[in-house]
PyMOL CGO cylinders between C-alpha atoms (Angstrom):
from pymol import cmd
from pymol.cgo import CYLINDER

trace = [
    CYLINDER, 19.25, -1.21, 15.77, 16.54, -1.60, 18.39, 0.3, 1, 1, 1, 1, 1, 1,
    CYLINDER, 16.54, -1.60, 18.39, 13.72, -4.06, 18.88, 0.3, 1, 1, 1, 1, 1, 1,
    CYLINDER, 13.72, -4.06, 18.88, 11.26, -1.35, 17.82, 0.3, 1, 1, 1, 1, 1, 1,
    CYLINDER, 11.26, -1.35, 17.82, 12.73, -1.39, 14.32, 0.3, 1, 1, 1, 1, 1, 1,
    CYLINDER, 12.73, -1.39, 14.32, 11.33, -4.90, 13.82, 0.3, 1, 1, 1, 1, 1, 1,
    CYLINDER, 11.33, -4.90, 13.82, 7.72, -3.93, 14.60, 0.3, 1, 1, 1, 1, 1, 1,
    CYLINDER, 7.72, -3.93, 14.60, 6.80, -2.95, 11.00, 0.3, 1, 1, 1, 1, 1, 1,
    CYLINDER, 6.80, -2.95, 11.00, 8.29, -6.18, 9.70, 0.3, 1, 1, 1, 1, 1, 1,
    CYLINDER, 8.29, -6.18, 9.70, 6.38, -8.20, 12.29, 0.3, 1, 1, 1, 1, 1, 1,
    CYLINDER, 6.38, -8.20, 12.29, 3.14, -6.39, 11.40, 0.3, 1, 1, 1, 1, 1, 1,
    CYLINDER, 3.14, -6.39, 11.40, 3.70, -7.14, 7.72, 0.3, 1, 1, 1, 1, 1, 1,
    CYLINDER, 3.70, -7.14, 7.72, 4.35, -10.80, 8.59, 0.3, 1, 1, 1, 1, 1, 1,
    CYLINDER, 4.35, -10.80, 8.59, 1.05, -10.92, 10.49, 0.3, 1, 1, 1, 1, 1, 1,
    CYLINDER, 1.05, -10.92, 10.49, -0.76, -9.43, 7.47, 0.3, 1, 1, 1, 1, 1, 1,
    CYLINDER, -0.76, -9.43, 7.47, 0.93, -12.00, 5.21, 0.3, 1, 1, 1, 1, 1, 1,
    CYLINDER, 0.93, -12.00, 5.21, -0.18, -14.87, 7.45, 0.3, 1, 1, 1, 1, 1, 1,
    CYLINDER, -0.18, -14.87, 7.45, -3.72, -13.47, 7.46, 0.3, 1, 1, 1, 1, 1, 1,
    CYLINDER, -3.72, -13.47, 7.46, -3.80, -13.17, 3.67, 0.3, 1, 1, 1, 1, 1, 1,
    CYLINDER, -3.80, -13.17, 3.67, -2.38, -16.67, 3.32, 0.3, 1, 1, 1, 1, 1, 1,
    CYLINDER, -2.38, -16.67, 3.32, -5.04, -18.13, 5.62, 0.3, 1, 1, 1, 1, 1, 1,
    CYLINDER, -5.04, -18.13, 5.62, -7.88, -16.36, 3.79, 0.3, 1, 1, 1, 1, 1, 1,
    CYLINDER, -7.88, -16.36, 3.79, -6.46, -17.40, 0.43, 0.3, 1, 1, 1, 1, 1, 1,
    CYLINDER, -6.46, -17.40, 0.43, -6.20, -21.05, 1.48, 0.3, 1, 1, 1, 1, 1, 1,
    CYLINDER, -6.20, -21.05, 1.48, -9.96, -21.12, 2.00, 0.3, 1, 1, 1, 1, 1, 1,
    CYLINDER, -9.96, -21.12, 2.00, -11.13, -18.78, -0.76, 0.3, 1, 1, 1, 1, 1, 1,
    CYLINDER, -11.13, -18.78, -0.76, -8.45, -19.13, -3.51, 0.3, 1, 1, 1, 1, 1, 1,
    CYLINDER, -8.45, -19.13, -3.51, -8.83, -15.47, -4.48, 0.3, 1, 1, 1, 1, 1, 1,
    CYLINDER, -8.83, -15.47, -4.48, -5.15, -14.66, -5.11, 0.3, 1, 1, 1, 1, 1, 1,
    CYLINDER, -5.15, -14.66, -5.11, -2.08, -16.21, -6.63, 0.3, 1, 1, 1, 1, 1, 1,
    CYLINDER, -2.08, -16.21, -6.63, 1.11, -16.41, -4.57, 0.3, 1, 1, 1, 1, 1, 1,
    CYLINDER, 1.11, -16.41, -4.57, 2.51, -13.45, -6.53, 0.3, 1, 1, 1, 1, 1, 1,
    CYLINDER, 2.51, -13.45, -6.53, -0.51, -11.32, -5.70, 0.3, 1, 1, 1, 1, 1, 1,
    CYLINDER, -0.51, -11.32, -5.70, -0.22, -12.16, -2.00, 0.3, 1, 1, 1, 1, 1, 1,
    CYLINDER, -0.22, -12.16, -2.00, 3.45, -11.12, -2.07, 0.3, 1, 1, 1, 1, 1, 1,
    CYLINDER, 3.45, -11.12, -2.07, 2.57, -7.94, -4.00, 0.3, 1, 1, 1, 1, 1, 1,
    CYLINDER, 2.57, -7.94, -4.00, -0.12, -6.88, -1.52, 0.3, 1, 1, 1, 1, 1, 1,
    CYLINDER, -0.12, -6.88, -1.52, 2.08, -7.75, 1.43, 0.3, 1, 1, 1, 1, 1, 1,
    CYLINDER, 2.08, -7.75, 1.43, 4.84, -5.52, 0.05, 0.3, 1, 1, 1, 1, 1, 1,
    CYLINDER, 4.84, -5.52, 0.05, 2.33, -2.68, -0.40, 0.3, 1, 1, 1, 1, 1, 1,
    CYLINDER, 2.33, -2.68, -0.40, 1.18, -3.15, 3.21, 0.3, 1, 1, 1, 1, 1, 1,
    CYLINDER, 1.18, -3.15, 3.21, 4.81, -3.24, 4.41, 0.3, 1, 1, 1, 1, 1, 1,
    CYLINDER, 4.81, -3.24, 4.41, 5.56, 0.04, 2.62, 0.3, 1, 1, 1, 1, 1, 1,
    CYLINDER, 5.56, 0.04, 2.62, 2.50, 1.71, 4.16, 0.3, 1, 1, 1, 1, 1, 1,
    CYLINDER, 2.50, 1.71, 4.16, 3.38, 0.39, 7.62, 0.3, 1, 1, 1, 1, 1, 1,
    CYLINDER, 3.38, 0.39, 7.62, 6.98, 1.63, 7.22, 0.3, 1, 1, 1, 1, 1, 1,
    CYLINDER, 6.98, 1.63, 7.22, 5.82, 5.09, 6.16, 0.3, 1, 1, 1, 1, 1, 1,
    CYLINDER, 5.82, 5.09, 6.16, 3.38, 5.35, 9.07, 0.3, 1, 1, 1, 1, 1, 1,
    CYLINDER, 3.38, 5.35, 9.07, 6.02, 4.00, 11.47, 0.3, 1, 1, 1, 1, 1, 1,
    CYLINDER, 6.02, 4.00, 11.47, 8.63, 6.50, 10.28, 0.3, 1, 1, 1, 1, 1, 1,
    CYLINDER, 8.63, 6.50, 10.28, 6.17, 9.37, 10.48, 0.3, 1, 1, 1, 1, 1, 1,
    CYLINDER, 6.17, 9.37, 10.48, 5.00, 8.61, 14.02, 0.3, 1, 1, 1, 1, 1, 1,
    CYLINDER, 5.00, 8.61, 14.02, 8.27, 7.38, 15.49, 0.3, 1, 1, 1, 1, 1, 1,
]
cmd.load_cgo(trace, "trace")
């Protein structure tokens, strides 16, 4: 396992923090919806990461 294998997870964590910050101000999503969309983003990031690297 290399450090590069953690990049998709770190990117998904950054997206989660961004969604959490926006949601704190706007109250658009429930916690479950934030987790759902973060998982979708993580899957997309993983697929792109696996395709390119």
